[in-house]
C-alpha positions as CSV (number, residue, x, y, z in Angstrom):
1,M,-11.6,-11.6,-2.8
2,E,-9.8,-8.5,-4.1
3,G,-6.1,-8.4,-4.9
4,G,-4.4,-11.6,-5.6
5,I,-2.9,-14.7,-4.0
6,I,-0.5,-12.6,-1.9
7,A,-3.1,-12.5,0.8
8,L,-3.1,-16.3,0.9
9,V,0.7,-16.7,1.5
10,K,1.6,-18.4,4.7
11,N,5.0,-18.8,6.5
12,G,6.9,-21.7,4.9
13,D,5.3,-21.4,1.5
14,I,7.7,-21.6,-1.5
15,I,7.5,-18.6,-3.9
16,E,9.1,-18.8,-7.3
17,L,10.4,-15.4,-8.5
18,D,11.1,-15.0,-12.3
19,I,12.7,-11.6,-12.7
20,P,13.0,-11.6,-16.6
21,S,9.3,-12.4,-17.0
22,R,8.3,-10.2,-13.9
23,T,6.3,-13.0,-12.3
24,L,5.8,-14.4,-8.8
25,K,4.4,-17.9,-8.4
26,L,3.1,-19.3,-5.1
27,K,4.1,-23.0,-5.1
28,V,0.9,-24.3,-3.4
29,T,-1.7,-26.7,-4.9
30,K,-4.9,-25.4,-6.3
31,A,-6.8,-27.3,-3.7
32,E,-4.9,-25.6,-0.9
33,L,-5.4,-22.2,-2.4
34,A,-9.1,-22.9,-2.7
35,K,-9.2,-23.9,1.0
36,R,-7.3,-20.7,2.0
37,R,-9.7,-18.5,-0.2
38,K,-12.7,-19.9,1.6
39,K,-11.2,-19.0,5.0
40,W,-9.8,-15.6,4.0
41,K,-11.5,-12.5,5.5
42,R,-10.6,-8.9,4.7
43,P,-8.5,-7.6,7.6
44,E,-9.8,-4.6,9.5
45,P,-7.9,-1.4,8.5
46,K,-5.3,-0.3,11.1
47,I,-5.9,3.3,10.4
48,K,-9.5,4.4,10.0
49,S,-9.3,8.2,9.6
50,G,-7.1,10.9,8.3
51,W,-5.0,11.1,5.1
52,L,-3.3,7.7,5.5
53,S,-6.8,6.1,5.7
54,R,-7.8,8.0,2.5
55,Y,-4.7,6.9,0.8
56,A,-5.2,3.3,1.7
57,R,-8.8,3.4,0.3
58,C,-8.1,5.3,-2.9
59,V,-4.6,4.4,-4.1
60,T,-4.0,2.2,-7.1
61,S,-1.8,-0.9,-7.0
62,A,2.0,-0.6,-7.2
63,N,2.0,-2.1,-10.6
64,T,-0.2,0.8,-11.9
65,G,1.9,3.5,-10.3
66,A,0.4,3.6,-6.7
67,I,-1.3,6.9,-7.5
68,L,-4.2,8.5,-5.7
69,E,-7.4,8.4,-7.7
């Protein structure tokens, strides 16, 4: 699985935000996260051609500047 646990968040989950330490924590048990990881499948891209498609495939994460590589 690429990315992080953000793909595993579901409605109703509690998320702890710590601004000074710049962290987000999903308050879900490790067992539940493991179960969600097993079921997770990469979603089909909504846009499959053109510049926006290229951007989606080639851009870096927001925490690294969201630049096109």
